[in-house]
All heavy atoms as an XYZ file, in Angstrom:
931
protein
N     -39.925     34.575     22.592
C     -39.079     33.384     22.945
C     -37.686     33.865     23.302
O     -37.086     34.539     22.519
C     -39.088     32.436     21.740
C     -38.321     31.203     21.957
S     -38.222     30.056     20.564
C     -39.936     29.805     20.157
N     -37.207     33.425     24.423
C     -35.840     33.765     24.859
C     -34.773     33.035     24.052
O     -34.957     31.849     23.771
C     -35.685     33.438     26.367
O     -36.587     34.173     27.121
N     -33.742     33.708     23.704
C     -32.615     33.175     22.959
C     -31.418     32.971     23.864
O     -30.926     33.904     24.476
C     -32.227     34.122     21.787
C     -33.345     34.249     20.754
C     -33.114     35.439     19.845
N     -33.172     36.644     20.642
C     -32.327     37.646     20.539
N     -31.422     37.650     19.638
N     -32.408     38.717     21.324
N     -30.968     31.704     23.966
C     -29.861     31.351     24.795
C     -28.659     30.970     23.936
O     -28.813     30.102     23.060
C     -30.212     30.178     25.717
C     -31.547     30.378     26.478
C     -29.059     29.871     26.658
C     -31.585     31.546     27.373
N     -27.545     31.569     24.133
C     -26.311     31.194     23.461
C     -25.594     30.201     24.305
O     -25.238     30.488     25.481
C     -25.416     32.458     23.210
C     -24.022     32.137     22.622
C     -24.178     31.547     21.204
C     -23.201     33.424     22.559
N     -25.368     28.980     23.806
C     -24.713     27.951     24.541
C     -23.257     27.860     24.033
O     -23.030     27.702     22.806
C     -25.425     26.549     24.295
C     -26.873     26.680     24.676
C     -24.747     25.444     25.131
C     -27.766     25.570     24.123
N     -22.300     27.888     24.962
C     -20.905     27.951     24.602
C     -20.106     26.844     25.262
O     -20.028     26.834     26.555
C     -20.268     29.297     24.928
C     -18.840     29.424     24.323
C     -21.151     30.498     24.475
N     -19.569     25.956     24.530
C     -18.684     24.852     25.067
C     -17.948     24.257     23.874
O     -18.449     24.237     22.767
C     -19.556     23.810     25.753
C     -18.704     22.854     26.618
O     -17.515     22.614     26.267
O     -19.244     22.341     27.620
N     -16.755     23.765     24.119
C     -16.005     23.119     23.037
C     -16.390     21.652     22.818
O     -15.977     21.039     21.875
C     -14.491     23.220     23.352
C     -14.083     22.588     24.662
O     -14.813     22.759     25.655
O     -12.999     21.928     24.684
N     -17.285     21.139     23.655
C     -17.821     19.804     23.457
C     -19.136     19.886     22.722
O     -20.182     20.229     23.234
C     -18.091     19.113     24.792
C     -16.826     18.921     25.632
C     -17.143     18.269     26.973
O     -18.035     17.390     27.062
O     -16.496     18.671     27.960
N     -19.062     19.608     21.372
C     -20.240     19.773     20.494
C     -21.392     18.880     20.947
O     -22.564     19.326     20.798
C     -19.853     19.557     19.074
C     -18.918     20.590     18.529
C     -18.573     20.449     17.052
O     -19.116     19.598     16.371
N     -17.709     21.316     16.571
N     -21.139     17.661     21.391
C     -22.260     16.798     21.841
C     -23.031     17.442     23.019
O     -24.235     17.333     23.060
C     -21.735     15.435     22.210
C     -21.262     14.613     21.003
O     -21.615     15.011     19.851
O     -20.548     13.634     21.219
N     -22.258     18.011     23.957
C     -22.925     18.704     25.090
C     -23.725     19.867     24.631
O     -24.867     20.061     25.118
C     -21.876     19.102     26.143
C     -22.448     19.745     27.390
C     -23.405     18.841     28.151
C     -21.329     20.180     28.307
N     -23.208     20.606     23.715
C     -23.971     21.818     23.215
C     -25.258     21.354     22.578
O     -26.333     21.905     22.804
C     -23.104     22.672     22.215
C     -23.921     23.702     21.520
C     -21.937     23.301     22.967
N     -25.166     20.277     21.753
C     -26.360     19.782     21.071
C     -27.380     19.269     22.085
O     -28.579     19.509     21.917
C     -26.000     18.617     20.145
O     -25.153     19.124     19.096
N     -26.907     18.560     23.081
C     -27.816     18.011     24.143
C     -28.535     19.166     24.876
O     -29.789     19.170     25.011
C     -27.074     17.131     25.099
C     -27.829     16.869     26.397
C     -28.910     16.026     26.386
C     -27.526     17.519     27.584
C     -29.640     15.765     27.547
C     -28.207     17.270     28.734
C     -29.289     16.449     28.726
O     -29.994     16.166     29.875
N     -27.764     20.141     25.317
C     -28.392     21.276     26.069
C     -29.334     22.022     25.154
O     -30.433     22.364     25.588
C     -27.273     22.221     26.599
C     -26.450     21.514     27.670
C     -27.866     23.491     27.160
C     -25.174     22.246     28.126
N     -28.908     22.237     23.931
C     -29.795     22.979     22.983
C     -31.129     22.256     22.794
O     -32.233     22.851     22.844
C     -29.123     23.159     21.623
N     -31.115     20.918     22.645
C     -32.354     20.155     22.454
C     -33.246     20.249     23.700
O     -34.454     20.468     23.589
C     -32.027     18.706     22.164
N     -32.631     20.175     24.851
C     -33.379     20.260     26.114
C     -34.007     21.641     26.344
O     -35.146     21.795     26.737
C     -32.502     19.903     27.300
C     -32.088     18.471     27.324
C     -33.199     17.460     27.600
O     -34.143     17.823     28.315
O     -33.118     16.378     27.056
N     -33.241     22.691     25.966
C     -33.762     24.043     26.121
C     -34.852     24.337     25.097
O     -35.861     24.985     25.384
C     -32.650     25.097     25.958
C     -31.581     25.105     27.078
C     -30.524     26.189     26.772
C     -32.258     25.356     28.436
N     -34.698     23.852     23.859
C     -35.763     24.041     22.849
C     -36.988     23.285     23.274
O     -38.141     23.795     22.952
C     -35.257     23.623     21.471
C     -34.274     24.575     20.858
C     -34.018     24.235     19.382
N     -33.516     22.906     19.150
C     -32.245     22.545     19.116
N     -31.296     23.475     19.237
N     -31.892     21.330     18.890
N     -36.895     22.199     23.939
C     -38.095     21.435     24.348
C     -38.932     22.136     25.354
O     -40.128     21.882     25.497
C     -37.618     20.050     24.946
N     -38.316     23.102     26.064
C     -39.119     23.883     27.051
C     -39.364     25.297     26.558
O     -39.783     26.184     27.307
C     -38.485     23.896     28.481
C     -38.462     22.510     29.024
C     -37.122     24.523     28.414
N     -39.134     25.584     25.269
C     -39.514     26.809     24.640
C     -38.497     27.889     24.421
O     -38.793     28.977     24.000
N     -37.202     27.563     24.709
C     -36.154     28.531     24.388
C     -35.691     28.363     22.956
O     -35.713     27.279     22.419
C     -34.928     28.289     25.290
C     -35.132     28.641     26.756
C     -35.271     27.670     27.698
C     -35.133     29.977     27.172
C     -35.434     27.991     29.039
C     -35.323     30.307     28.503
C     -35.460     29.305     29.413
N     -35.180     29.432     22.391
C     -34.466     29.371     21.130
C     -32.983     29.316     21.488
O     -32.610     29.870     22.558
C     -34.730     30.612     20.286
N     -32.172     28.691     20.692
C     -30.751     28.543     21.066
C     -29.841     28.884     19.896
O     -30.166     28.827     18.752
C     -30.439     27.102     21.488
O     -30.684     26.234     20.385
C     -31.304     26.649     22.661
N     -28.646     29.257     20.267
C     -27.541     29.465     19.380
C     -26.330     28.762     19.966
O     -26.384     28.386     21.146
N     -25.309     28.597     19.186
C     -24.160     27.883     19.733
C     -22.842     28.500     19.335
O     -22.775     29.229     18.347
C     -24.145     26.393     19.284
C     -24.237     26.225     17.764
O     -23.651     27.017     17.053
O     -24.951     25.274     17.349
N     -21.849     28.272     20.192
C     -20.502     28.705     19.942
C     -19.589     27.705     20.586
O     -19.957     27.065     21.559
C     -20.202     30.131     20.483
N     -18.379     27.517     20.025
C     -17.546     26.465     20.530
C     -16.204     26.922     21.145
O     -15.343     26.097     21.457
C     -17.289     25.409     19.415
C     -18.616     24.847     18.931
C     -19.223     25.315     17.780
C     -19.237     23.924     19.717
C     -20.451     24.814     17.394
C     -20.463     23.416     19.343
C     -21.083     23.857     18.183
O     -22.320     23.370     17.809
N     -16.067     28.195     21.343
C     -14.947     28.789     22.054
C     -15.320     30.236     22.453
O     -16.298     30.736     22.014
C     -13.641     28.709     21.300
C     -13.706     29.448     19.976
O     -13.908     30.672     19.962
N     -13.526     28.767     18.875
N     -14.466     30.867     23.278
C     -14.772     32.164     23.733
C     -14.804     33.224     22.648
O     -15.568     34.173     22.721
N     -13.921     33.100     21.674
C     -13.902     34.038     20.553
C     -15.284     34.029     19.833
O     -15.843     35.083     19.580
C     -12.744     33.787     19.597
C     -12.829     34.663     18.381
C     -11.420     33.943     20.293
N     -15.772     32.845     19.482
C     -17.054     32.727     18.803
C     -18.138     33.287     19.702
O     -19.081     33.932     19.192
C     -17.391     31.258     18.521
C     -16.569     30.651     17.359
C     -16.950     29.194     17.131
O     -18.003     28.756     17.550
O     -16.141     28.544     16.477
N     -18.043     33.054     21.002
C     -19.102     33.516     21.911
C     -19.190     35.083     21.887
O     -20.275     35.637     21.783
C     -18.805     33.035     23.338
N     -18.017     35.691     21.968
C     -18.024     37.197     21.948
C     -18.613     37.708     20.634
O     -19.471     38.605     20.642
C     -16.560     37.715     22.136
C     -16.505     39.217     21.868
C     -16.123     37.423     23.554
N     -18.243     37.138     19.513
C     -18.763     37.575     18.208
C     -20.272     37.360     18.129
O     -20.984     38.200     17.617
C     -18.030     36.816     17.067
C     -16.575     37.180     16.902
C     -15.883     36.276     15.892
C     -16.342     38.649     16.572
N     -20.773     36.200     18.656
C     -22.170     35.991     18.559
C     -22.968     36.871     19.517
O     -24.079     37.258     19.170
C     -22.481     34.501     18.866
C     -21.971     33.616     17.696
C     -22.687     32.336     17.562
C     -22.194     31.655     16.320
N     -22.885     30.405     16.031
N     -22.410     37.234     20.667
C     -23.096     38.188     21.546
C     -23.192     39.515     20.796
O     -24.260     40.168     20.834
C     -22.322     38.352     22.873
C     -22.858     39.561     23.648
C     -22.495     37.082     23.702
N     -22.168     39.941     20.099
C     -22.202     41.192     19.329
C     -23.236     41.131     18.191
O     -23.996     42.031     18.000
C     -20.832     41.470     18.730
C     -19.806     42.121     19.618
C     -18.438     42.096     18.979
C     -20.239     43.516     19.999
N     -23.251     40.005     17.475
C     -24.108     39.927     16.290
C     -25.529     39.500     16.577
O     -26.455     40.016     15.985
C     -23.508     38.866     15.330
C     -22.222     39.342     14.662
O     -21.922     40.558     14.722
O     -21.477     38.458     14.135
N     -25.712     38.579     17.512
C     -27.036     37.931     17.668
C     -27.823     38.504     18.899
O     -29.011     38.243     19.012
C     -26.893     36.434     17.872
C     -26.245     35.778     16.624
O     -26.306     36.371     15.581
O     -25.822     34.648     16.770
N     -27.148     39.190     19.792
C     -27.830     39.784     20.992
C     -28.696     38.767     21.711
O     -29.918     38.940     21.812
C     -28.604     40.988     20.588
C     -27.875     42.043     19.784
C     -26.909     42.788     20.625
C     -26.338     44.019     19.930
N     -25.077     43.795     19.319
N     -28.146     37.674     22.241
C     -28.959     36.678     22.953
C     -29.506     37.267     24.233
O     -29.025     38.311     24.726
C     -27.963     35.588     23.270
C     -26.641     36.292     23.339
C     -26.714     37.398     22.319
N     -30.518     36.628     24.763
C     -31.103     37.052     26.058
C     -30.299     36.548     27.205
O     -30.413     37.106     28.317
C     -32.571     36.534     26.146
C     -33.479     37.173     25.106
O     -33.493     38.408     25.079
O     -34.091     36.443     24.312
N     -29.526     35.497     27.007
C     -28.588     34.949     28.068
C     -27.559     34.107     27.380
O     -27.710     33.647     26.279
C     -29.377     34.151     29.100
N     -26.460     33.923     28.133
C     -25.329     33.082     27.667
C     -25.130     31.997     28.709
O     -25.081     32.288     29.914
C     -24.080     33.879     27.452
C     -22.880     32.991     27.060
C     -24.288     34.994     26.372
N     -24.992     30.766     28.257
C     -24.596     29.641     29.113
C     -23.262     29.155     28.629
O     -23.152     28.719     27.493
C     -25.675     28.519     28.988
C     -25.382     27.221     29.774
C     -25.397     27.483     31.262
C     -26.395     26.138     29.377
N     -22.180     29.308     29.474
C     -20.857     29.172     28.907
C     -19.941     28.358     29.860
O     -19.906     28.614     31.093
C     -20.249     30.545     28.673
C     -18.858     30.539     28.101
S     -18.377     32.147     27.414
C     -18.753     33.295     28.705
N     -19.129     27.468     29.278
C     -18.153     26.712     29.992
C     -16.953     27.616     30.330
O     -16.662     28.583     29.603
C     -17.687     25.522     29.148
C     -16.868     24.525     29.896
O     -16.768     24.574     31.129
O     -16.267     23.630     29.228
N     -16.302     27.338     31.435
C     -15.076     28.137     31.793
C     -13.893     27.659     30.970
O     -13.137     28.480     30.465
C     -14.808     27.979     33.337
C     -15.868     28.788     34.101
C     -13.406     28.510     33.638
C     -15.682     28.677     35.580
N     -13.700     26.335     30.828
C     -12.498     25.776     30.187
C     -12.776     25.514     28.680
O     -13.538     24.594     28.376
C     -12.044     24.513     30.817
C     -11.708     24.641     32.306
C     -10.437     25.445     32.460
N     -10.187     25.752     33.886
C      -9.071     25.694     34.512
N      -7.985     25.399     33.822
N      -8.980     26.029     35.750
N     -12.156     26.334     27.836
C     -12.269     26.204     26.379
C     -10.964     26.658     25.689
O     -10.258     27.444     26.277
C     -13.448     27.045     25.863
C     -14.813     26.619     26.334
S     -16.088     27.648     25.627
C     -15.769     29.237     26.405
N     -10.754     26.201     24.449
C      -9.607     26.676     23.732
C      -9.795     28.094     23.189
O     -10.926     28.598     23.217
C      -9.492     25.649     22.593
C     -10.872     25.144     22.406
C     -11.534     25.161     23.761
N      -8.726     28.660     22.683
C      -8.661     29.995     22.054
C      -8.867     31.094     23.052
O      -7.997     31.913     23.245
C      -9.632     30.082     20.877
C      -9.287     29.182     19.723
C     -10.123     29.473     18.539
C      -9.796     28.508     17.430
N     -10.622     28.661     16.245
N     -10.046     31.158     23.681
C     -10.322     32.140     24.672
C     -11.230     31.501     25.705
O     -12.301     31.041     25.324
C     -11.017     33.375     24.077
C     -11.494     34.473     25.058
C     -10.270     35.113     25.764
C     -12.282     35.523     24.298
N     -10.750     31.314     26.893
C     -11.547     30.575     27.880
C     -12.761     31.383     28.295
O     -12.936     32.578     27.938
C     -10.708     30.159     29.046
C     -10.243     31.295     29.976
O     -10.689     32.432     29.828
O      -9.465     31.023     30.893
N     -13.637     30.754     29.067
C     -14.853     31.333     29.462
C     -14.719     32.598     30.308
O     -15.466     33.556     30.188
N     -13.713     32.612     31.196
C     -13.457     33.787     32.024
C     -13.007     34.988     31.164
O     -13.451     36.131     31.382
C     -12.406     33.535     33.102
C     -12.841     32.468     34.157
C     -11.683     32.232     35.120
C     -14.060     32.949     34.906
N     -12.144     34.723     30.153
C     -11.789     35.810     29.261
C     -12.924     36.305     28.474
O     -13.122     37.537     28.285
N     -13.750     35.414     27.972
C     -14.953     35.768     27.177
C     -15.938     36.561     28.061
O     -16.528     37.540     27.657
C     -15.610     34.551     26.606
N     -16.091     36.097     29.361
C     -16.988     36.812     30.276
C     -16.586     38.230     30.480
O     -17.396     39.141     30.466
C     -17.025     36.038     31.577
C     -17.859     36.667     32.743
C     -19.294     36.842     32.364
C     -17.683     35.842     33.984
N     -15.242     38.460     30.635
C     -14.730     39.820     30.855
C     -15.171     40.708     29.641
O     -15.596     41.865     29.825
C     -13.220     39.812     30.951
C     -12.681     39.348     32.240
C     -11.136     39.447     32.288
N     -10.607     38.940     33.497
C     -10.191     37.665     33.682
N     -10.235     36.795     32.656
N      -9.753     37.291     34.864
N     -14.994     40.183     28.441
C     -15.363     40.966     27.253
C     -16.864     41.203     27.160
O     -17.366     42.306     26.882
C     -14.787     40.293     25.981
C     -13.249     40.271     26.046
C     -15.271     41.015     24.735
C     -12.599     39.377     25.024
N     -17.627     40.127     27.384
C     -19.093     40.210     27.280
C     -19.579     41.235     28.277
O     -20.528     41.999     27.965
C     -19.771     38.818     27.447
C     -19.433     37.939     26.235
C     -21.260     38.968     27.630
C     -19.714     36.463     26.420
N     -19.068     41.278     29.461
C     -19.538     42.215     30.470
C     -19.301     43.666     30.011
O     -20.065     44.542     30.331
C     -18.779     42.021     31.841
C     -19.125     40.707     32.556
C     -20.477     40.606     33.315
N     -21.637     41.178     32.767
C     -22.564     40.602     32.015
N     -22.453     39.330     31.717
N     -23.653     41.200     31.637
N     -18.234     43.880     29.197
C     -17.978     45.206     28.691
C     -18.857     45.593     27.496
O     -19.346     46.701     27.397
C     -16.493     45.377     28.270
C     -15.572     45.514     29.475
C     -14.180     45.999     29.054
N     -13.596     45.142     28.021
C     -12.672     44.225     28.248
N     -12.284     43.954     29.450
N     -12.165     43.559     27.232
N     -19.082     44.664     26.571
C     -19.816     44.960     25.353
C     -21.313     44.771     25.451
O     -22.064     45.401     24.718
C     -19.263     44.105     24.165
C     -19.519     42.583     24.353
C     -17.800     44.388     23.899
C     -19.166     41.707     23.203
N     -21.760     43.919     26.424
C     -23.191     43.689     26.618
C     -23.501     43.430     28.078
O     -23.852     42.322     28.455
C     -23.635     42.537     25.722
N     -23.358     44.423     28.915
C     -23.515     44.216     30.330
C     -24.928     43.765     30.723
O     -25.116     43.220     31.859
C     -23.136     45.583     30.939
C     -23.311     46.548     29.899
C     -22.990     45.811     28.561
N     -25.897     44.029     29.886
C     -27.262     43.650     30.239
C     -27.534     42.152     29.973
O     -28.599     41.632     30.390
C     -28.226     44.463     29.364
C     -28.282     44.112     27.866
C     -27.096     44.573     27.000
O     -26.162     45.238     27.526
O     -27.086     44.222     25.808
N     -26.626     41.443     29.245
C     -26.852     40.015     28.966
C     -26.363     39.197     30.117
O     -25.195     39.186     30.450
C     -26.138     39.625     27.664
C     -26.274     38.125     27.423
C     -26.665     40.449     26.499
N     -27.267     38.435     30.789
C     -26.844     37.597     31.903
C     -26.019     36.399     31.378
O     -26.349     35.848     30.343
C     -28.125     37.125     32.561
C     -29.197     37.365     31.540
C     -28.720     38.412     30.647
N     -24.983     36.041     32.134
C     -24.101     34.910     31.759
C     -24.124     33.917     32.909
O     -23.840     34.289     34.042
C     -22.696     35.448     31.453
C     -21.822     34.232     31.112
C     -22.682     36.438     30.328
N     -24.415     32.694     32.536
C     -24.386     31.554     33.493
C     -23.201     30.722     33.052
O     -23.162     30.232     31.930
C     -25.682     30.790     33.553
C     -25.527     29.554     34.417
C     -26.855     31.637     33.996
N     -22.219     30.543     33.977
C     -21.026     29.782     33.652
C     -21.237     28.372     34.159
O     -22.020     28.126     35.058
C     -19.830     30.384     34.349
C     -19.546     31.850     34.007
S     -19.172     32.157     32.273
C     -17.518     31.436     32.183
N     -20.444     27.431     33.650
C     -20.414     26.056     34.198
C     -19.020     25.493     33.963
O     -18.242     25.954     33.167
C     -21.517     25.165     33.566
C     -21.403     24.966     32.088
C     -20.665     23.886     31.557
C     -22.026     25.783     31.182
C     -20.581     23.655     30.194
C     -21.986     25.584     29.846
C     -21.221     24.534     29.333
N     -18.751     24.444     34.772
C     -17.405     23.889     34.658
C     -17.389     22.461     35.212
O     -18.183     22.109     36.102
C     -16.359     24.710     35.407
O     -15.056     24.139     35.163
C     -16.624     24.781     36.886
N     -16.510     21.642     34.669
C     -16.319     20.324     35.204
C     -14.868     20.147     35.632
O     -14.522     19.213     36.297
N     -14.035     21.107     35.244
C     -12.572     21.004     35.512
C     -12.028     22.141     36.355
O     -11.006     21.972     37.008
C     -11.791     20.986     34.207
C     -12.206     19.841     33.295
C     -11.521     19.924     31.951
O     -10.607     20.734     31.742
N     -11.943     19.109     31.021
N     -12.626     23.256     36.350
C     -12.074     24.373     37.104
C     -12.257     24.192     38.586
O     -13.194     23.492     39.044
C     -12.821     25.687     36.638
N     -11.396     24.794     39.297
C     -11.476     24.714     40.736
C     -12.449     25.743     41.294
O     -13.000     26.544     40.591
N     -12.608     25.723     42.618
C     -13.464     26.659     43.291
C     -13.049     28.112     43.022
O     -13.890     28.994     42.913
C     -13.460     26.363     44.820
C     -14.466     27.124     45.615
C     -15.874     26.615     45.350
O     -16.114     25.534     44.833
N     -16.833     27.407     45.699
N     -11.750     28.342     42.875
C     -11.266     29.683     42.565
C     -11.820     30.243     41.283
O     -12.215     31.392     41.241
N     -11.832     29.405     40.247
C     -12.381     29.851     38.915
C     -13.876     30.076     39.048
O     -14.404     31.043     38.456
C     -12.128     28.815     37.817
C     -10.669     28.844     37.339
O      -9.957     29.847     37.557
O     -10.254     27.843     36.745
N     -14.574     29.272     39.808
C     -16.010     29.477     40.004
C     -16.261     30.785     40.719
O     -17.165     31.553     40.282
C     -16.629     28.287     40.755
C     -16.582     26.991     39.981
S     -17.186     25.598     40.943
C     -18.959     25.811     40.651
N     -15.526     31.081     41.722
C     -15.692     32.365     42.416
C     -15.278     33.540     41.567
O     -15.930     34.586     41.590
C     -14.857     32.336     43.743
C     -15.307     31.413     44.818
C     -14.331     31.325     45.921
C     -16.703     31.785     45.340
N     -14.243     33.361     40.797
C     -13.816     34.416     39.848
C     -14.886     34.714     38.841
O     -15.115     35.871     38.498
C     -12.504     34.001     39.184
C     -11.914     35.043     38.210
C     -11.405     36.316     38.875
O     -11.419     36.452     40.091
O     -10.990     37.193     38.085
N     -15.573     33.705     38.380
C     -16.640     33.944     37.378
C     -17.739     34.849     37.952
O     -18.203     35.788     37.314
C     -17.202     32.649     36.817
O     -17.965     31.966     37.757
N     -18.093     34.592     39.207
C     -19.193     35.418     39.832
C     -18.593     36.802     40.133
O     -19.322     37.825     40.019
C     -19.797     34.773     41.060
O     -18.804     34.408     41.990
C     -20.589     33.544     40.654
N     -17.366     36.899     40.503
C     -16.722     38.190     40.764
C     -16.684     39.045     39.481
O     -16.897     40.262     39.538
C     -15.309     38.017     41.310
C     -14.711     39.331     41.819
C     -13.220     39.216     42.096
N     -12.383     39.058     40.914
C     -12.053     40.023     40.041
N     -12.573     41.210     40.170
N     -11.314     39.748     39.033
N     -16.503     38.392     38.362
C     -16.435     39.057     37.074
C     -17.838     39.432     36.552
O     -17.965     40.072     35.483
C     -15.702     38.226     36.041
C     -14.240     38.068     36.261
C     -13.639     37.064     35.303
C     -13.516     39.422     36.091
N     -18.901     38.974     37.203
C     -20.270     39.344     36.822
C     -21.119     38.250     36.268
O     -22.211     38.505     35.838
N     -20.695     36.988     36.379
C     -21.600     35.907     35.989
C     -22.736     35.819     36.964
O     -22.526     36.088     38.170
C     -20.833     34.567     35.988
N     -23.915     35.514     36.483
C     -25.070     35.356     37.397
C     -24.870     34.196     38.338
O     -25.230     34.255     39.510
C     -26.338     35.140     36.567
C     -27.566     34.941     37.362
C     -28.205     36.015     37.926
C     -28.038     33.685     37.632
C     -29.342     35.831     38.724
C     -29.167     33.426     38.428
C     -29.798     34.562     38.980
N     -24.280     33.106     37.832
C     -24.099     31.902     38.587
C     -23.024     31.045     37.919
O     -22.707     31.248     36.748
C     -25.422     31.125     38.692
O     -25.296     29.973     39.473
N     -22.503     30.099     38.668
C     -21.589     29.100     38.076
C     -21.995     27.731     38.529
O     -22.055     27.467     39.729
C     -20.117     29.414     38.486
S     -18.928     28.393     37.632
N     -22.352     26.890     37.550
C     -22.823     25.534     37.823
C     -21.702     24.511     37.630
O     -20.786     24.772     36.869
C     -23.987     25.232     36.886
C     -25.149     26.204     36.893
C     -26.148     25.833     35.791
C     -25.799     26.302     38.242
N     -21.841     23.394     38.262
C     -20.854     22.318     38.119
C     -21.352     21.223     37.192
O     -22.540     20.878     37.203
C     -20.549     21.653     39.471
O     -19.969     22.596     40.333
N     -20.434     20.665     36.402
C     -20.748     19.490     35.597
C     -20.668     18.261     36.477
O     -19.848     18.261     37.399
C     -19.779     19.342     34.414
C     -19.967     20.302     33.283
C     -18.902     19.928     32.233
C     -18.904     20.850     31.032
N     -17.843     20.520     30.075
N     -21.406     17.248     36.215
C     -22.376     17.128     35.141
C     -23.570     18.039     35.391
O     -24.031     18.191     36.563
C     -22.806     15.662     35.147
C     -22.487     15.196     36.549
C     -21.346     16.032     37.050
N     -24.050     18.641     34.317
C     -25.176     19.590     34.473
C     -26.464     18.889     34.646
O     -26.821     18.006     33.849
C     -25.229     20.506     33.213
C     -24.048     21.433     33.015
C     -24.153     22.085     31.658
C     -24.002     22.468     34.103
N     -27.234     19.302     35.619
C     -28.618     18.860     35.755
C     -29.513     19.837     34.969
O     -29.509     21.016     35.256
C     -29.022     18.882     37.248
N     -30.130     19.306     33.941
C     -30.804     20.214     32.990
C     -31.906     21.066     33.637
O     -32.066     22.230     33.298
C     -31.378     19.449     31.748
C     -31.598     20.376     30.574
C     -32.568     18.637     32.093
C     -30.363     21.114     30.099
N     -32.608     20.510     34.624
C     -33.606     21.319     35.335
C     -32.956     22.485     36.048
O     -33.516     23.612     36.107
C     -34.411     20.468     36.300
C     -35.440     19.564     35.624
C     -36.432     20.371     34.768
O     -36.907     21.444     35.254
O     -36.727     19.929     33.653
N     -31.802     22.285     36.627
C     -31.088     23.366     37.331
C     -30.649     24.409     36.291
O     -30.706     25.612     36.583
C     -29.909     22.806     38.124
C     -29.155     23.894     38.924
C     -28.285     23.324     39.973
C     -27.587     24.369     40.785
N     -28.378     25.015     41.748
N     -30.196     23.960     35.153
C     -29.807     24.907     34.103
C     -30.959     25.735     33.696
O     -30.873     26.996     33.618
C     -29.215     24.153     32.871
C     -29.043     25.075     31.688
C     -27.914     23.430     33.190
N     -32.114     25.123     33.428
C     -33.299     25.850     33.013
C     -33.752     26.820     34.065
O     -34.000     27.990     33.790
C     -34.444     24.850     32.642
C     -34.040     24.066     31.392
C     -35.772     25.557     32.469
C     -34.906     22.803     31.135
N     -33.816     26.400     35.311
C     -34.241     27.286     36.403
C     -33.262     28.446     36.569
O     -33.716     29.586     36.798
C     -34.401     26.480     37.702
C     -35.574     25.576     37.663
O     -36.524     25.783     36.926
N     -35.522     24.515     38.454
N     -31.956     28.211     36.516
C     -30.988     29.231     36.639
C     -31.101     30.251     35.520
O     -31.026     31.493     35.780
C     -29.558     28.621     36.726
O     -29.496     27.712     37.794
C     -28.538     29.699     36.942
N     -31.286     29.827     34.308
C     -31.446     30.730     33.147
C     -32.693     31.565     33.331
O     -32.656     32.788     33.115
C     -31.477     29.958     31.855
C     -30.162     29.369     31.349
C     -30.395     28.400     30.202
C     -29.203     30.485     30.957
N     -33.761     30.970     33.753
C     -35.002     31.726     34.005
C     -34.810     32.768     35.078
O     -35.348     33.892     34.942
C     -36.137     30.792     34.348
C     -36.639     29.991     33.115
C     -37.800     29.104     33.467
N     -38.310     28.496     32.220
C     -38.907     27.293     32.191
N     -38.984     26.553     33.304
N     -39.334     26.829     31.089
N     -34.092     32.433     36.133
C     -33.835     33.383     37.162
C     -32.940     34.506     36.708
O     -33.022     35.655     37.188
C     -33.188     32.699     38.405
C     -34.101     31.778     39.114
C     -33.385     30.933     40.146
O     -32.165     31.104     40.338
N     -34.038     29.962     40.769
N     -31.973     34.237     35.832
C     -31.004     35.230     35.379
C     -31.608     36.272     34.462
O     -31.135     37.406     34.441
C     -29.866     34.478     34.706
N     -32.586     35.870     33.694
C     -33.155     36.798     32.713
C     -34.266     37.658     33.257
O     -35.000     37.254     34.123
C     -33.705     35.981     31.483
C     -32.611     35.334     30.716
S     -33.210     34.530     29.231
C     -34.080     33.110     29.990
N     -34.369     38.889     32.734
C     -35.478     39.742     33.102
C     -36.799     39.038     32.748
O     -36.853     38.248     31.752
C     -35.288     41.003     32.250
C     -33.892     40.911     31.734
C     -33.506     39.514     31.724
N     -37.842     39.320     33.476
C     -39.123     38.671     33.253
C     -39.557     38.779     31.817
O     -40.079     37.832     31.227
C     -40.205     39.248     34.205
C     -41.586     38.723     33.926
C     -39.816     39.011     35.656
N     -39.431     39.938     31.186
C     -39.913     40.088     29.830
C     -39.162     39.228     28.835
O     -39.709     38.855     27.817
C     -39.854     41.590     29.357
C     -38.445     42.196     29.366
C     -38.069     42.800     30.729
O     -38.809     42.597     31.730
O     -37.027     43.423     30.729
N     -37.906     38.829     29.143
C     -37.148     37.975     28.233
C     -37.608     36.523     28.356
O     -37.475     35.740     27.402
C     -35.670     38.040     28.456
N     -38.144     36.127     29.476
C     -38.542     34.746     29.721
C     -39.849     34.401     29.018
O     -40.128     33.248     28.712
C     -38.591     34.417     31.216
C     -39.023     32.991     31.456
C     -37.250     34.695     31.810
N     -40.605     35.397     28.663
C     -41.909     35.121     28.082
C     -41.747     34.549     26.673
O     -40.904     34.722     25.945
C     -42.723     36.386     28.017
C     -43.177     36.806     29.360
C     -44.101     37.963     29.304
N     -44.366     38.338     30.687
C     -44.458     39.562     31.092
N     -44.302     40.579     30.259
N     -44.732     39.859     32.332
């Protein structure tokens, strides 16, 4: 079962995404800012990270930079509702697999995560 770390400062959104991902067979973890995300990547070794760009303490781009250094094998899918096109392009330049726009279409999230992960992780 693939483990997805969901990172956003909006707890209701994290809960919603987690429930939807669990319904299709993913295991989930959560973090509510970039600092927590980095620590959970270190401790929990998720199969993928789904992370917002705009968050307090350490934003998604800052967390992505660190995650790329400490766990380059972990695919990261970014999303945003507030960032401009520049932030979306910056996220892919920094190594994100993709950057999605809010409101998130859950089927697109699921399909993007499946594409981002190695085949053996999706099983």
